[in-house]
KOLGUKE-303588 format. One record per residue (C-alpha): residue number from 1; residue in one letter; x, y, z. Coordinates in Angstrom, 3 decimals. Layout:
// KOLGUKE-303588
   pos   code         c1         c2         c3
   NUM      a          X          Y          Z
...
// end
This chain:
// KOLGUKE-303588
   pos   code         c1         c2         c3
     1      m     30.964      1.157     32.430
     2      p     33.406      1.147     29.433
     3      p     31.713      1.571     26.016
     4      m     32.701     -1.904     24.702
     5      k     31.429     -3.630     27.844
     6      q     28.186     -1.627     27.715
     7      m     27.666     -2.641     24.058
     8      a     28.200     -6.302     24.907
     9      t     25.659     -6.037     27.723
    10      e     23.143     -4.472     25.332
    11      n     23.677     -7.221     22.764
    12      d     23.233     -9.908     25.442
    13      s     19.924     -8.374     26.503
    14      s     18.519     -7.981     22.946
    15      v     14.880     -9.070     22.796
    16      s     13.762    -12.169     20.887
    17      e     10.118    -11.070     20.611
    18      f      7.947     -7.963     20.640
    19      i      4.512     -7.168     22.034
    20      l      2.171     -5.324     19.665
    21      m     -0.152     -3.011     21.609
    22      g     -2.745     -3.086     18.827
    23      l     -5.197     -0.418     17.774
    24      t     -6.710      0.255     21.210
    25      d     -6.255     -0.843     24.835
    26      q     -9.933     -0.400     25.742
    27      p    -11.418     -3.877     26.521
    28      e    -15.002     -2.956     25.591
    29      l    -13.903     -2.116     22.010
    30      q    -11.945     -5.312     21.346
    31      l    -14.826     -7.560     20.221
    32      p    -16.676     -4.962     18.075
    33      l    -13.377     -4.039     16.392
    34      f    -12.580     -7.720     15.793
    35      f    -15.836     -8.221     13.854
    36      l    -15.479     -4.874     12.044
    37      f    -11.976     -5.714     10.780
    38      l    -12.957     -9.316     10.027
    39      v    -15.695     -8.005      7.711
    40      n    -13.175     -5.549      6.231
    41      y    -10.634     -8.342      5.663
    42      t    -13.266    -10.545      3.995
    43      a    -14.273     -7.638      1.730
    44      i    -10.614     -7.019      0.756
    45      v     -9.998    -10.689     -0.098
    46      v    -13.314    -11.253     -1.930
    47      g    -13.254     -7.877     -3.734
    48      n     -9.684     -8.103     -5.022
    49      l     -9.922    -11.809     -5.905
    50      s    -13.154    -11.135     -7.813
    51      l    -11.627     -8.247     -9.763
    52      m     -8.514    -10.302    -10.617
    53      s    -10.701    -13.213    -11.748
    54      l    -12.858    -10.939    -13.938
    55      i     -9.794     -9.468    -15.651
    56      f     -8.246    -12.917    -16.142
    57      l    -11.422    -14.577    -17.503
    58      n    -12.612    -11.814    -19.864
    59      s    -10.478    -11.358    -22.987
    60      h    -11.805     -7.824    -23.689
    61      l    -10.144     -6.747    -20.418
    62      h     -6.713     -7.968    -21.569
    63      t     -5.453     -4.430    -22.151
    64      p     -2.641     -2.429    -20.489
    65      m     -5.078     -0.524    -18.236
    66      y     -6.558     -3.734    -16.811
    67      f     -3.148     -5.432    -16.660
    68      f     -2.040     -2.665    -14.301
    69      l     -5.331     -2.864    -12.396
    70      f     -4.827     -6.636    -12.010
    71      n     -1.422     -5.946    -10.420
    72      l     -2.911     -3.273     -8.141
    73      s     -5.510     -5.788     -6.897
    74      f     -2.830     -8.463     -6.533
    75      i     -0.741     -6.130     -4.341
    76      d     -3.769     -5.164     -2.204
    77      f     -4.700     -8.844     -1.836
    78      c     -1.178     -9.883     -0.721
    79      y     -0.723     -6.718      1.322
    80      s     -3.738     -7.596      3.516
    81      f     -2.134    -10.910      4.537
    82      v      0.949     -9.149      5.933
    83      f     -0.655     -7.661      9.051
    84      t     -4.429     -8.273      9.172
    85      p     -4.381    -11.834     10.657
    86      k     -1.978    -10.648     13.385
    87      m     -4.144     -7.610     14.078
    88      l     -7.278     -9.751     14.394
    89      v     -5.432    -11.912     16.940
    90      s     -4.611     -8.783     18.972
    91      f     -8.333     -8.217     19.592
    92      i     -8.703    -11.692     21.143
    93      l     -5.460    -12.355     23.040
    94      e     -4.397    -10.432     26.127
    95      k     -0.835    -10.147     24.791
    96      n     -0.177    -10.080     21.055
    97      i      3.380    -11.411     20.811
    98      i      5.372    -11.449     17.566
    99      p      8.871    -13.015     17.286
   100      y     11.780    -10.771     16.263
   101      t     12.121    -12.611     12.919
   102      g      8.349    -12.390     12.383
   103      c      8.443     -8.648     13.039
   104      m     11.294     -8.069     10.569
   105      t      9.525    -10.241      7.967
   106      q      6.307     -8.277      8.430
   107      l      8.242     -5.010      8.119
   108      f      9.916     -6.188      4.896
   109      f      6.694     -7.253      3.147
   110      f      4.841     -4.151      4.359
   111      c      7.551     -1.893      2.845
   112      f      7.678     -4.021     -0.318
   113      f      3.936     -3.895     -1.050
   114      v      3.432     -0.228     -0.048
   115      n      6.316      0.947     -2.244
   116      s      5.243     -1.318     -5.117
   117      e      1.662      0.004     -4.943
   118      s      2.939      3.569     -5.059
   119      y      4.848      2.896     -8.303
   120      v      2.001      0.855     -9.846
   121      l     -0.333      3.831     -9.285
   122      t      2.283      6.025    -10.979
   123      v      2.476      3.673    -13.975
   124      m     -1.333      3.754    -14.198
   125      a     -1.232      7.571    -14.370
   126      y      1.294      7.382    -17.235
   127      d     -0.926      4.821    -18.998
   128      r     -3.918      7.214    -18.788
   129      y     -1.737     10.053    -20.115
   130      v     -0.755      8.006    -23.194
   131      a     -4.364      6.815    -23.732
   132      i     -5.832     10.351    -23.694
   133      c     -3.006     12.520    -25.043
   134      k     -1.556     10.098    -27.623
   135      p     -4.480      7.800    -28.538
   136      l     -3.195      6.992    -32.052
   137      l      0.180      5.865    -30.661
   138      y     -1.249      4.059    -27.615
   139      k     -0.859      0.525    -28.990
   140      v      2.642      1.322    -30.248
   141      i      3.833      2.831    -26.929
   142      m      2.076      0.486    -24.496
   143      l      3.304     -2.792    -25.989
   144      p      2.979     -5.940    -23.832
   145      r      6.732     -6.056    -23.175
   146      v      6.688     -2.374    -22.117
   147      c      3.831     -3.092    -19.670
   148      w      5.719     -6.065    -18.222
   149      l      8.890     -3.965    -17.878
   150      l      6.970     -1.187    -16.109
   151      m      5.511     -3.721    -13.664
   152      f      8.876     -5.415    -13.154
   153      g     10.412     -2.000    -12.443
   154      s      7.665     -1.202     -9.904
   155      y      8.199     -4.476     -8.036
   156      l     11.993     -4.138     -8.248
   157      i     11.957     -0.652     -6.711
   158      g      9.569     -1.901     -4.013
   159      f     11.855     -4.870     -3.287
   160      s     15.018     -2.708     -3.212
   161      s     13.402     -0.163     -0.854
   162      a     12.201     -2.953      1.459
   163      m     15.673     -4.563      1.489
   164      i     17.366     -1.260      2.393
   165      l     14.871     -0.353      5.152
   166      t     14.738     -3.856      6.665
   167      g     18.532     -4.285      6.416
   168      l     19.053     -1.078      8.383
   169      m     16.508     -2.214     10.988
   170      i     18.264     -5.566     11.533
   171      r     21.512     -3.806     12.533
   172      l     19.776     -2.140     15.520
   173      n     19.674     -3.440     19.089
   174      f     16.488     -3.749     21.136
   175      c     17.017     -3.951     24.873
   176      k     14.462     -4.028     27.698
   177      n     11.632     -2.192     25.958
   178      n      9.913     -4.622     23.562
   179      i      6.429     -3.040     23.431
   180      i      5.544     -1.609     19.994
   181      n      2.763      0.975     20.220
   182      h      1.137     -0.058     16.957
   183      y     -0.872     -2.903     15.418
   184      m      2.015     -3.916     13.113
   185      c      5.785     -3.682     12.779
   186      d      6.013     -0.367     10.967
   187      i      9.335      1.490     10.604
   188      f      8.934      4.429     12.984
   189      p      7.064      2.643     15.822
   190      v      9.863      0.010     15.867
   191      l     12.601      2.689     15.742
   192      r     11.084      4.368     18.833
   193      i     11.886      1.363     21.061
   194      s     15.443      0.705     19.858
   195      c     18.292      1.307     22.302
   196      s     20.718      1.973     19.403
   197      n     21.375      5.261     17.656
   198      t     18.613      5.450     15.026
   199      y     19.841      8.590     13.237
   200      v     21.023      6.715     10.112
   201      n     17.771      4.715      9.973
   202      e     15.636      7.846     10.252
   203      l     17.735      9.652      7.645
   204      v     17.693      6.785      5.112
   205      s     13.995      5.988      5.767
   206      t     13.064      9.629      5.195
   207      a     15.216      9.720      2.033
   208      v     13.774      6.477      0.583
   209      v     10.153      7.315      1.433
   210      g     10.563     11.004      0.516
   211      t     12.212     10.246     -2.843
   212      g      9.459      7.750     -3.671
   213      i      6.680     10.189     -2.765
   214      i      8.262     13.125     -4.632
   215      l      9.071     11.076     -7.758
   216      c      5.669      9.355     -7.929
   217      s      3.737     12.534     -7.111
   218      l      5.664     14.499     -9.740
   219      i      4.978     11.922    -12.495
   220      i      1.288     11.666    -11.510
   221      l      0.848     15.459    -11.357
   222      v      2.612     16.026    -14.705
   223      s      0.550     13.216    -16.305
   224      y     -2.719     14.738    -15.094
   225      a     -1.632     18.270    -15.962
   226      m     -1.061     17.096    -19.547
   227      i     -4.399     15.228    -19.509
   228      l     -6.215     18.330    -18.224
   229      f     -4.535     20.496    -20.868
   230      n     -5.646     17.991    -23.531
   231      i     -9.227     17.812    -22.174
   232      i     -9.557     21.624    -22.189
   233      h     -8.714     21.666    -25.902
   234      m    -11.232     18.953    -26.757
   235      s    -14.141     20.285    -28.792
   236      s    -16.336     17.230    -28.230
   237      g    -18.385     17.011    -25.031
   238      n    -18.363     13.235    -25.406
   239      g    -14.542     13.340    -25.412
   240      w    -14.579     15.308    -22.158
   241      s    -16.899     12.797    -20.513
   242      k    -14.926      9.761    -21.696
   243      a    -11.571     11.220    -20.616
   244      l    -12.826     12.188    -17.149
   245      g    -14.544      8.814    -16.755
   246      t    -11.308      7.020    -17.634
   247      c     -9.293      8.973    -15.065
   248      g    -11.891      9.392    -12.292
   249      s    -11.344      6.029    -10.587
   250      h     -7.562      6.413    -10.598
   251      i     -7.719      9.971     -9.186
   252      i     -9.906      8.759     -6.275
   253      t     -7.543      5.829     -5.548
   254      v     -4.411      8.017     -5.671
   255      s     -6.028     10.668     -3.430
   256      l     -7.013      8.078     -0.796
   257      f     -3.641      6.276     -0.866
   258      y     -1.359      9.318     -0.779
   259      g     -3.672     11.437      1.386
   260      s     -3.873      8.917      4.219
   261      g     -0.184      7.975      3.853
   262      l      0.962     11.588      4.131
   263      l     -1.257     12.211      7.160
   264      a      0.226      9.142      8.875
   265      y      3.911      9.899      8.206
   266      v      4.658     13.446      7.075
   267      k      4.437     15.258     10.385
   268      p      6.492     15.586     13.601
   269      s      6.566     12.390     15.651
   270      s      5.630     12.607     19.328
   271      a      3.786     10.624     21.961
   272      e      0.651     12.663     21.295
   273      t      0.639     11.783     17.586
   274      v      1.010      7.995     17.997
   275      g     -2.780      7.544     18.215
   276      q     -3.218      9.694     15.104
   277      d     -0.547      7.630     13.290
   278      k     -2.501      4.446     13.966
   279      f     -5.804      6.065     12.972
   280      f     -4.492      7.319      9.610
   281      s     -2.583      4.055      9.022
   282      v     -5.929      2.237      9.149
   283      f     -7.064      4.251      6.099
   284      y     -4.318      3.132      3.715
   285      t     -3.818     -0.367      5.178
   286      f     -7.503     -1.371      5.428
   287      l     -9.783      1.157      3.734
   288      v     -7.882      1.711      0.452
   289      p     -7.432     -2.038     -0.400
   290      m    -11.150     -2.578      0.307
   291      l    -12.348      0.436     -1.715
   292      n    -10.132     -0.066     -4.803
   293      p    -12.201     -2.939     -6.299
   294      l    -15.432     -1.022     -5.577
   295      i    -14.123      2.226     -7.106
   296      y    -12.997      0.494    -10.301
   297      s    -16.131     -1.681    -10.520
   298      l    -18.836      0.894     -9.836
   299      r    -17.316      3.586    -12.074
   300      n    -16.291      1.304    -14.938
   301      k    -18.607      0.150    -17.743
   302      d    -16.154     -2.519    -18.990
   303      v    -15.988     -4.152    -15.549
   304      k    -19.797     -4.037    -15.220
   305      d    -20.120     -5.737    -18.627
   306      a    -17.559     -8.353    -17.592
   307      v    -19.578     -9.084    -14.426
   308      k    -22.760     -9.583    -16.509
   309      k    -20.985    -11.870    -18.994
   310      t    -19.375    -13.933    -16.219
   311      l    -22.700    -14.319    -14.400
   312      k    -24.362    -15.428    -17.676
   313      r    -21.659    -18.086    -18.139
   314      i    -22.181    -19.366    -14.596
   315      t    -25.997    -19.433    -14.779
   316      s    -26.337    -20.794    -18.339
// end
């Protein structure tokens, strides 16, 4: 068959919908997993909404640190809506069908929120560096307009990355195979079923994701190296404790987010690793957004005080 004719045939047979295989194909696990992820989803929504409300309602939390934390919770809250409802449906229905446009929309918002969260975590590391290493200049450096610009930049980079990755995905053809071996429309699971040449997509995706990881990791590592250097030279034991307490929650969050993300993506892709991909994806798509409010609440005196004050207002 001539190349032009073959291409026309492929375009005519492009799929209009995909089937998401979900997390597991074992029937006996479907119902227990449905309830497990329903509880998880409820915890994500309630936890992040509660933390955002506390920050909004308590004026003593209207500082750069909590402004960034508010945005982190906002991203986790929105992020959970992108794929969780569809995943919960997959545990109930025999076939979890998603339209082509729905799949591309899900892919776009997934890339947008993941990339945005990565840069927000980086901004939070820089904020901690300024707070500990340049405390006298903190209010001068971290002005409200600077905080807003840092957040705008984080969302803009997330949006640009999502536009590039989704735009490249739209140009591909999908022929007879429309079964995505995942619980959501993620980049690499979707690329695996395309009948087009995916070399450019893989190259650009690796470049965009790799650049983001390297840049964010470098800024975070340098920030914490400077913080550690500053802590070592502190003569006061109280200063040590306060500095470590300030950074502890962020270090845990960054470790969970990047650790699970790297395990899911930075390794050779093969049929044997698909199950591992899904397993590690669960960590940063479900576990991290649920744990973030708990990490920042349980380890933070200001948040605990805000909870007490808010409860007093409600009960009085």
